[in-house]
Each structure stands twice: as structure tokens, then as C-alpha cells.
C-alpha positions in Angstrom: 43.4 12.3 -11.5 43.8 11.1 -7.9 40.2 9.8 -7.8 37.6 8.7 -10.4 34.6 10.9 -11.0 31.6 10.3 -8.8 27.9 10.7 -9.2 28.2 14.0 -7.3 30.7 15.5 -9.7 28.7 14.0 -12.7 25.5 15.7 -11.4 27.1 19.1 -11.0 28.9 18.9 -14.4 25.7 17.8 -16.0 23.9 20.9 -14.6 26.7 23.0 -16.1 26.5 21.2 -19.4 22.8 21.8 -19.6 23.0 25.5 -18.7 25.8 25.9 -21.2 23.5 24.5 -24.0 21.1 27.3 -23.1 23.6 30.2 -23.5 25.5 31.6 -26.4 29.3 31.7 -26.7 29.2 35.0 -24.9 28.6 33.2 -21.6 30.9 30.5 -20.1 29.5 28.2 -17.4 32.1 27.6 -14.7 32.1 25.3 -11.7 34.2 26.9 -9.0 34.0 28.9 -5.8 33.0 32.6 -6.3 36.6 34.0 -5.7 38.0 31.7 -8.5 35.1 32.5 -10.8 35.7 36.2 -10.4 39.3 35.8 -11.3 38.4 33.8 -14.4 35.9 36.5 -15.5 38.4 39.3 -15.0 41.4 37.4 -16.5 43.4 39.0 -19.3 42.3 36.3 -21.7 38.7 36.4 -20.8 36.5 36.9 -23.9 33.1 36.0 -22.3 31.1 36.5 -19.2 30.8 33.8 -16.6 27.8 32.1 -14.9 29.3 30.2 -12.0 27.9 27.2 -10.1 29.1 26.9 -6.5 27.8 23.8 -4.7 28.1 24.8 -1.0 25.8 22.4 0.9 25.0 18.7 0.8 22.0 17.2 2.7 20.4 13.7 2.9 17.2 13.2 0.9 15.0 13.0 4.0 13.6 9.7 2.7 15.2 6.2 2.3 16.0 6.1 6.0 16.3 2.4 6.1 18.9 2.1 3.3 22.0 0.1 4.3 25.6 0.8 3.6 25.5 -1.5 0.6 22.5 0.3 -1.0 22.1 3.4 -3.0 21.6 6.6 -1.0 20.2 9.9 -2.3 21.3 13.4 -1.5 20.4 17.0 -2.1 22.8 19.8 -3.0 22.4 23.6 -2.7 24.1 25.5 -5.6 24.8 29.2 -5.8 24.3 30.6 -9.3 26.2 33.9 -9.7 26.9 35.9 -12.9 30.4 37.4 -13.2 30.7 40.0 -16.1 34.0 40.0 -18.0 36.0 43.1 -18.7 34.5 43.7 -22.1 34.2 47.3 -23.3 31.0 46.5 -25.3 29.3 44.8 -22.3 25.9 46.2 -21.2 25.8 47.6 -17.7 23.1 45.2 -16.6 24.8 42.1 -18.2 24.8 40.3 -14.9 21.1 40.7 -14.5 20.5 39.5 -18.0 22.6 36.4 -17.5 21.0 35.5 -14.2 17.5 36.3 -15.5 18.0 33.9 -18.4 19.2 31.2 -16.1 16.1 31.6 -13.9 13.9 31.3 -17.0 15.7 28.2 -18.2 15.4 26.4 -14.9 11.8 27.5 -14.4 11.0 26.1 -17.9 12.9 22.9 -17.3 12.4 21.9 -13.7 13.6 18.3 -14.4 17.1 18.1 -15.9 18.3 15.1 -17.9 21.7 13.7 -16.8 23.4 12.8 -20.0 26.9 12.0 -18.6 27.9 8.4 -18.0 27.1 7.5 -14.3 29.8 6.2 -12.1 32.7 5.6 -14.5 36.1 4.6 -13.1 37.8 1.4 -12.1 37.2 2.0 -8.4 33.4 1.8 -8.8 31.6 -1.3 -9.8 29.5 -1.1 -12.9 25.9 -2.0 -12.0 24.4 -4.8 -14.0 21.2 -2.9 -14.6 22.3 0.7 -15.0 19.7 3.3 -13.8 19.3 6.6 -15.6 18.6 9.5 -13.2 17.1 13.0 -13.5 17.6 16.0 -11.3 14.8 18.3 -10.1 15.7 22.0 -9.7 14.0 23.9 -6.9 14.5 27.6 -6.4 15.2 28.4 -2.7 15.0 31.6 -0.7 17.8 31.3 2.0 18.1 33.9 4.7 20.4 36.9 4.1 22.6 35.6 7.0 23.2 32.4 5.0 24.1 34.3 1.8 26.3 36.8 3.7 28.2 33.9 5.3 29.0 32.5 1.9 30.4 35.8 0.6 32.3 36.8 3.7 34.1 33.5 3.8 35.5 33.8 0.3 38.4 36.0 1.3 40.0 38.8 -0.6 38.1 41.9 -1.7 35.3 39.9 -3.4 32.1 42.1 -3.5 28.7 40.8 -2.9 26.9 39.9 -6.2 23.3 39.1 -6.8 22.8 35.3 -6.9 20.2 32.6 -7.0 20.2 29.5 -4.9 18.8 26.2 -6.3 18.4 22.8 -4.7 19.1 19.9 -7.1 17.7 16.6 -6.0 18.0 13.7 -5.8 21.6 12.7 -6.5 22.3 8.9 -6.1 25.4 7.8 -4.2 26.1 4.3 -5.3 28.0 2.0 -2.8 31.5 0.7 -3.7 30.2 -2.8 -3.1 26.5 -3.0 -4.0 24.2 -5.4 -2.3 23.9 -8.7 -4.1 20.2 -9.8 -4.3 19.6 -13.4 -3.5 18.3 -15.5 -6.4 14.7 -16.8 -6.1 14.2 -20.1 -4.4 14.4 -23.2 -6.5 12.2 -25.2 -4.2 9.9 -24.6 -1.3 7.6 -26.8 0.8 4.2 -25.5 1.8 2.4 -27.6 4.5 -1.2 -26.9 5.4 -3.0 -28.8 8.2 -5.5 -28.3 10.8 -4.4 -27.4 14.3 -0.8 -26.7 15.5 0.2 -30.3 16.1 3.6 -30.9 14.7 4.3 -27.2 14.0 7.8 -27.6 15.6 8.5 -31.0 14.2 11.3 -29.7 11.9 11.8 -30.2 8.2 8.8 -31.6 6.4 9.7 -34.7 4.4 8.2 -35.3 1.0 5.7 -38.2 0.8 3.2 -39.7 -1.6 0.7 -36.9 -0.9 3.2 -34.2 -1.9 2.5 -32.2 -5.0 5.2 -30.5 -7.1 4.7 -27.1 -8.7 7.5 -25.7 -10.9 9.2 -22.4 -9.7 11.3 -21.9 -12.8 10.9 -18.3 -14.0 12.7 -18.8 -17.3 9.4 -19.0 -19.2 6.6 -16.5 -18.9 3.3 -17.6 -17.3 0.6 -18.8 -19.6 -1.6 -15.9 -18.6 -1.4 -12.7 -16.6 -4.9 -12.8 -15.3 -7.4 -15.1 -13.6 -11.2 -14.9 -13.8 -13.4 -14.6 -10.7 -16.8 -16.3 -10.4 -19.7 -16.3 -8.1 -23.1 -18.1 -8.1 -26.3 -15.9 -8.4 -28.9 -16.9 -5.9 -32.7 -16.6 -6.4 -32.7 -13.3 -4.5 -30.0 -12.0 -6.9 -27.3 -12.1 -4.2 -23.9 -13.5 -4.9 -22.7 -16.6 -3.1 -20.0 -19.3 -3.5 -22.4 -22.2 -2.5 -25.8 -23.0 -3.9 -28.4 -25.8 -3.7 -29.8 -26.9 -7.0 -32.6 -29.3 -7.9 -31.7 -32.7 -9.2 -33.4 -31.9 -12.5 -31.8 -28.5 -13.0 -30.3 -27.9 -16.4 -28.5 -24.7 -15.7 -27.3 -22.2 -13.1 -26.6 -18.5 -13.3 -23.0 -17.3 -12.7 -21.4 -13.9 -12.4 -17.9 -13.9 -14.0 -15.5 -11.0 -13.7 -12.4 -10.5 -15.8 -11.0 -8.6 -18.8 -14.0 -7.5 -20.9 -14.4 -9.4 -24.2 -12.2 -12.3 -22.8 -13.6 -15.8 -22.1 -13.4 -18.4 -19.4 -13.3 -22.2 -19.4 -15.7 -23.8 -16.8 -15.1 -27.3 -15.5 -18.0 -28.9 -13.5 -16.9 -32.0 -11.5 -19.7 -34.1 -10.0 -19.2 -36.1 -6.8 -21.4 -39.2 -6.8 -22.9 -41.1 -3.9 -20.3 -43.9 -4.3 -17.4 -41.3 -3.8 -16.5 -41.4 -7.5 -16.5 -38.4 -9.7 -17.8 -37.5 -13.1 -16.7 -34.4 -15.1 -18.8 -32.5 -17.6 -17.3 -31.3 -20.9 -15.5 -28.0 -20.3 -17.6 -25.1 -21.3 -16.3 -21.8 -22.7 -18.3 -18.7 -21.5 -17.8 -15.1 -22.4 -16.8 -12.4 -19.9 -18.9 -9.3 -20.2 -17.6 -7.1 -17.4 -14.8 -6.7 -14.9 -17.3 -6.2 -12.1 -19.1 -9.1 -10.5 -22.2 -7.1 -9.6 -22.6 -5.8 -13.2 -25.6 -7.3 -15.0 -23.3 -7.8 -18.1 -21.3 -10.3 -16.0 -24.2 -12.8 -15.7 -23.9 -16.0 -17.8 -25.7 -19.3 -17.7 -23.7 -22.5 -17.1 -25.3 -25.7 -18.4 -25.7 -28.6 -16.0 -25.9 -32.3 -16.8 -26.6 -33.7 -13.3 -26.0 -37.5 -13.0 -28.8 -39.4 -11.3 -26.7 -40.2 -8.2 -24.9 -36.9 -7.9 -24.4 -35.5 -4.4 -22.5 -32.2 -5.1 -20.3 -30.5 -7.7 -17.4 -28.2 -7.8 -17.2 -25.5 -10.5 -13.6 -24.5 -11.5 -12.8 -21.6 -13.7 -9.7 -20.6 -15.7 -8.8 -18.3 -18.6 -9.6 -19.3 -22.1 -8.8 -18.1 -25.6 -9.8 -19.0 -29.1 -12.5 -21.3 -27.8 -10.4 -23.5 -25.6 -8.8 -23.2 -22.1 -5.3 -21.7 -22.1 -3.0 -24.7 -21.7 -1.3 -24.9 -18.3 -3.3 -21.9 -17.0 -4.1 -22.0 -13.3 -7.7 -22.1 -12.0 -9.4 -19.3 -10.2 -11.8 -19.6 -7.2 -14.0 -22.7 -6.8 -17.7 -22.8 -6.4 -19.8 -25.6 -4.8 -23.2 -26.9 -5.8 -25.3 -29.1 -3.6 -27.9 -31.3 -5.2 -31.2 -31.1 -3.4 -34.6 -32.9 -3.9 
């Protein structure tokens, strides 16, 4: 073969293989131009009728307009399905109608065709690292008679017009010879947040004693796939992220949203008037609803307010089996202000 097979030839052959599986041995599925298919059906050695597939038009998908030359493109093809009865004495007079009618029923009942052939074999095409399996959708078209007549009149010879059906098969992937190589994820990034725009153009940010490192290694799965969300419930039943509490308060009402029947670990950190801090023992509270405004999401958080407390931050993270999930990140933070 001068060239390896392509996804276009694989798609058309796969359509032929699928249709062949839906017919008996009395019908051969051919992939050729109508003149050639007619010669095959009328050949001296012909022992079966033919249903021919003639791909005569290729068009872009109409989508994926921003795909580059090193990315996969997708195309549509128009295929002419034509029955050619063989010179068999026992053939019915309407054998061509029976063949075409059955093909229409098959494609109507199976609008999405599986592509079972191996995609893109051959040394000239690079084997993708993550092979994608594609399917084709068959769509019956109704082209104008001018278009149909143009196909038949350009076949040459004395080929007579035959009743045919036109289908569009989409979408066919056209893989590039040199696929795009996706850049690996970054191994390190620096995020700098500061007020104002001073120093915005100062160049590369150097690490210092205030820098904090967070691993970006994706070799291990994250400890959890979800984070709880919390809000404080005020006296008027509204939700807020800040609230004033009395110095002798022993609890506060929260609304926690997350997976139902899960639990969350609550860490209350008190800021004292000497700028020191004091943490309460982490509390495990149930999550009753995925909606913050649901009554079932309300829980009571116990407070042990130190005598010289000024404010507190409430942090929340996922929990399981009665303890916080190790290394799990925290969700949003709430602030309590200690009043008189």
C-alpha cells in the first residue's frame, strides 16, 4: 500500500462492516463509485447483490473553529447508498427496494454506529498515548435532485439512475501527524497578595521568611473531594459571616452545608487582649443538608470564651469517623466578636 490507512478510510470501512453484519450472504457491501459497483454486481462471478457506499462529499464539522494544525479536527462526510441487483435468475423484481429499505431500517434503528476498527494504524501516524474511541452518527439527508443528478451524470458510461439514499456520517476525527504536546503542570508557583499596586512591576518575587510552601505534587489523590461551607445564624434568622456574642455565651448557631450525613470538624481560635491566642478542642458536628438555608443545616457550636477574649475565628474542614480528615484543607472562616 502506498499510504497507511487513515481515520477517514477506517470510518467508511467501519460503516460497511456494520451494514454487512445486518445483511445475509445474499447481499455484499461494497465501497466504490457507482460505475464500479454496477460492474461488480453484473460480473460473471457475481453470486450476490450489492449495496454500495459512495462517499462523495467532505465538509468541516462546523464546530472546533479554534483548533490548530496540531490538534484533532472533525469532519462530516456524505455517503450515497445505492443497491445494485446481481444477474440472478431467482432474484425478485423489487430486490433493490428491499435492500435499500432494510438499510434505511437498520440506520434508523442504530443512529450511532460503533467504530470497531483500530484507529490510525500505520507507521506514518503517531500512536496517541491515550487512545480515544469514537462513534459515528448517521443522519438521513434530502439533497436536491440537481445534486443527485450531478452525481449520476458524472459517472460516465451508460449507467442508469438508481434509487439511492444519502446519509451524513459525523463526526470523523482527523488526527494530526504531530499531535500537540501538552505542557506538564507547574512544579512551583509564587502567589503574592498585597494591598495597593506598589511593587507590581518589581519583577520576580523572592522567597522570604514570611513565605509559605504548599505542595503541588499530583501523584497522590487529595485527602477529600469536598469542603463544607458554614455561616453564622443571627437573632433575626439571617445568615452572616460575622457576629457579636456576649462574653458569657456558651454556644452559637451555625448553618453548615455539605454532603448529607457527612460531618465537619470545627476549630475555634480565640484572640486574647494580649495578642495571644487560645484554641478550643476541635468539635465534630453533623451535616444535615447541602443547603445553607435549610433548617436541617442548623447546628449548635459550643463556646468556651476566655475571660480576656476579644474575638474568635471559626474554621471548618471535612471530618470522618469522628475526627478531622488528616491534611484536609479548611473551608470559609467565620468571625466572632466578644461584646459586653
